[in-house]
C-alpha positions as CSV (number, residue, x, y, z in Angstrom):
1,M,7.0,-13.7,28.7
2,G,7.4,-11.8,25.5
3,V,7.1,-8.2,24.5
4,V,4.2,-6.4,22.7
5,I,5.8,-4.6,19.8
6,W,3.3,-2.1,18.5
7,I,4.3,-0.8,15.0
8,N,2.5,2.5,14.4
9,G,2.7,4.8,11.4
10,C,0.8,6.2,8.5
11,F,-1.1,3.8,6.2
12,G,1.5,2.7,3.6
13,V,4.6,3.5,5.6
14,G,5.6,-0.2,5.9
15,K,4.1,-1.5,9.1
16,T,2.8,-4.8,7.7
17,T,6.0,-5.5,5.8
18,A,8.1,-4.7,9.0
19,A,5.8,-6.9,11.1
20,E,6.2,-9.9,8.7
21,K,9.9,-9.6,8.5
22,L,10.3,-9.0,12.2
23,S,8.2,-12.1,13.0
24,G,10.6,-14.1,10.9
25,R,13.5,-13.0,13.0
26,L,11.9,-13.5,16.5
27,R,11.4,-17.1,17.5
28,G,7.8,-17.7,18.7
29,A,6.6,-14.2,17.6
30,H,2.9,-13.8,16.6
31,I,1.4,-11.1,14.5
32,Y,-1.9,-9.8,15.8
33,D,-3.8,-7.6,13.4
34,P,-6.5,-5.4,15.1
35,E,-7.9,-4.4,11.7
36,L,-9.4,-7.9,11.5
37,T,-11.4,-7.1,14.7
38,G,-12.7,-4.0,13.0
39,E,-13.8,-6.0,9.9
40,F,-15.4,-8.5,12.2
41,L,-17.3,-5.9,14.1
42,W,-18.5,-4.2,10.9
43,S,-19.7,-7.5,9.6
44,C,-21.7,-8.2,12.8
45,L,-23.2,-4.8,13.4
46,P,-26.5,-3.7,11.9
47,P,-26.2,-1.6,8.7
48,D,-27.0,1.7,10.5
49,M,-23.9,1.1,12.8
50,S,-21.6,-0.6,10.3
51,R,-18.9,1.1,8.2
52,Q,-19.5,4.5,9.7
53,G,-16.2,6.4,9.8
54,D,-13.3,4.6,11.4
55,F,-13.9,1.4,13.4
56,Q,-11.4,2.6,15.9
57,D,-14.1,5.0,17.0
58,I,-16.1,2.0,18.3
59,P,-15.3,1.6,22.0
60,L,-15.9,-2.1,21.7
61,W,-13.0,-2.3,19.1
62,R,-10.6,-0.8,21.6
63,S,-11.8,-3.0,24.4
64,I,-11.6,-6.2,22.5
65,N,-8.1,-5.5,21.1
66,R,-6.6,-4.6,24.5
67,Q,-8.2,-7.8,26.0
68,V,-7.0,-10.1,23.2
69,I,-3.4,-8.6,23.3
70,Y,-3.3,-9.0,27.1
71,W,-4.6,-12.5,26.9
72,L,-2.1,-13.4,24.2
73,W,0.7,-11.9,26.3
74,Q,-0.3,-13.8,29.4
75,S,-0.9,-17.1,27.6
76,R,2.2,-17.6,25.5
77,N,5.9,-17.2,25.6
78,G,6.7,-15.1,22.6
79,D,6.5,-11.5,21.3
80,I,3.2,-10.2,19.9
81,I,3.7,-7.9,17.0
82,V,0.9,-5.4,16.3
83,P,1.0,-3.4,13.1
84,M,-1.6,-0.8,13.5
85,T,-2.0,2.9,13.0
86,L,-3.1,4.9,16.0
87,V,-3.4,8.7,16.0
88,N,-5.9,9.4,18.7
89,R,-4.2,9.9,22.0
90,R,-7.3,8.7,24.0
91,Y,-7.3,5.5,22.0
92,Y,-3.6,5.0,22.5
93,D,-4.2,5.4,26.3
94,E,-7.1,3.0,26.3
95,I,-5.1,0.3,24.6
96,I,-1.3,0.7,25.0
97,G,-1.6,2.7,28.2
98,W,-4.0,0.1,29.6
99,L,-1.5,-2.7,28.8
100,G,1.4,-0.9,30.4
101,E,-0.6,-0.3,33.6
102,R,-1.0,-4.1,33.8
103,G,2.8,-4.7,33.6
104,V,2.9,-5.6,29.9
105,P,6.2,-4.6,28.3
106,V,5.1,-2.6,25.3
107,L,7.5,-1.3,22.7
108,H,5.6,1.3,20.7
109,V,7.5,2.5,17.6
110,I,6.2,4.9,15.0
111,L,7.6,4.4,11.5
112,T,7.9,7.7,9.7
113,A,8.6,8.9,6.2
114,S,7.8,11.9,4.1
115,R,4.3,12.3,2.6
116,D,5.7,11.8,-0.9
117,R,7.4,8.6,0.1
118,I,4.2,7.3,1.7
119,V,2.2,8.1,-1.4
120,E,4.8,6.3,-3.5
121,R,4.5,3.2,-1.3
122,L,0.7,3.4,-1.4
123,R,0.8,3.5,-5.2
124,G,3.2,0.6,-5.2
125,R,0.7,-1.6,-3.4
126,G,-2.1,-0.6,-5.8
127,E,-3.9,2.3,-4.0
128,K,-5.6,4.8,-6.3
129,P,-5.2,8.6,-5.8
130,G,-7.6,9.8,-3.2
131,S,-7.9,6.4,-1.5
132,W,-8.9,6.3,2.1
133,P,-5.3,5.5,3.2
134,E,-4.0,8.4,1.2
135,E,-6.7,10.7,2.7
136,Q,-5.4,9.8,6.2
137,I,-1.7,10.8,5.6
138,D,-1.9,14.4,6.8
139,R,-3.9,13.5,9.9
140,C,-1.4,10.8,10.8
141,L,1.6,12.9,10.2
142,A,0.2,15.8,12.2
143,A,-0.4,13.5,15.2
144,Y,3.1,12.0,15.1
145,E,4.9,15.3,14.4
146,S,3.1,17.1,17.2
147,G,4.1,14.5,19.8
148,A,0.5,13.7,20.6
149,I,1.3,10.1,20.3
150,P,4.4,9.1,22.3
151,G,6.9,6.5,21.2
152,G,10.2,5.9,19.5
153,R,10.6,6.8,15.9
154,V,12.2,5.0,13.0
155,D,12.6,7.1,9.9
156,T,12.0,4.7,7.0
157,E,12.5,7.2,4.2
158,C,15.7,5.7,2.9
159,L,15.7,2.3,4.7
160,D,15.0,-1.0,3.2
161,A,12.8,-3.5,5.2
162,R,15.8,-5.3,6.7
163,S,17.2,-2.0,8.1
164,V,13.8,-1.1,9.6
165,V,13.7,-4.5,11.3
166,D,17.2,-4.1,12.6
167,A,16.1,-0.8,14.1
168,L,13.1,-2.4,15.7
169,L,15.2,-5.2,17.1
170,S,17.6,-2.7,18.6
171,E,14.7,-0.9,20.3
172,R,13.4,-4.3,21.6
173,R,16.8,-5.1,23.1
174,K,16.8,-1.7,24.9
175,L,13.4,-2.4,26.3
176,T,14.1,-6.0,27.5
177,D,17.5,-4.8,29.0
178,S,15.6,-2.2,31.0
179,F,13.3,-4.9,32.4
180,S,16.1,-7.2,33.4
181,V,18.0,-4.5,35.4
């Protein structure tokens, strides 16, 4: 069985890029994007429930994602790469903690960078000043810097995508080595 590699970090820090490049270096890896579940729920819910705040606040979103990730992990032989920002500890416990309790090997890594670098990357992908992702930076950085969200850290400030992936692969090897002891 594979490993669940959860790539966390601020919006714009490079999670999706890292996931895509990592997938290309791990045979049989699959990228699972929980944001699509949020978009799906918002499209199905009545207007008074849709697009209210953050879809992560919908308990059903958390339940669906942990179930899908668990099912994928049980059903295939390959890593599942999940590029998704999580800053709420309760939500982390409900998804990542839940998976761990069921024996799923989860590598949870937080990609970090300075606020200025993240803003620069957001602009590089076309985000306007004051966009929703930019408004979330301070909240995300505070959660990661306080230690409220556990996990390894990879400082991407001065790293290219290949170096970030190398760091993720190194962390993955440490995790799989610990399971084979």
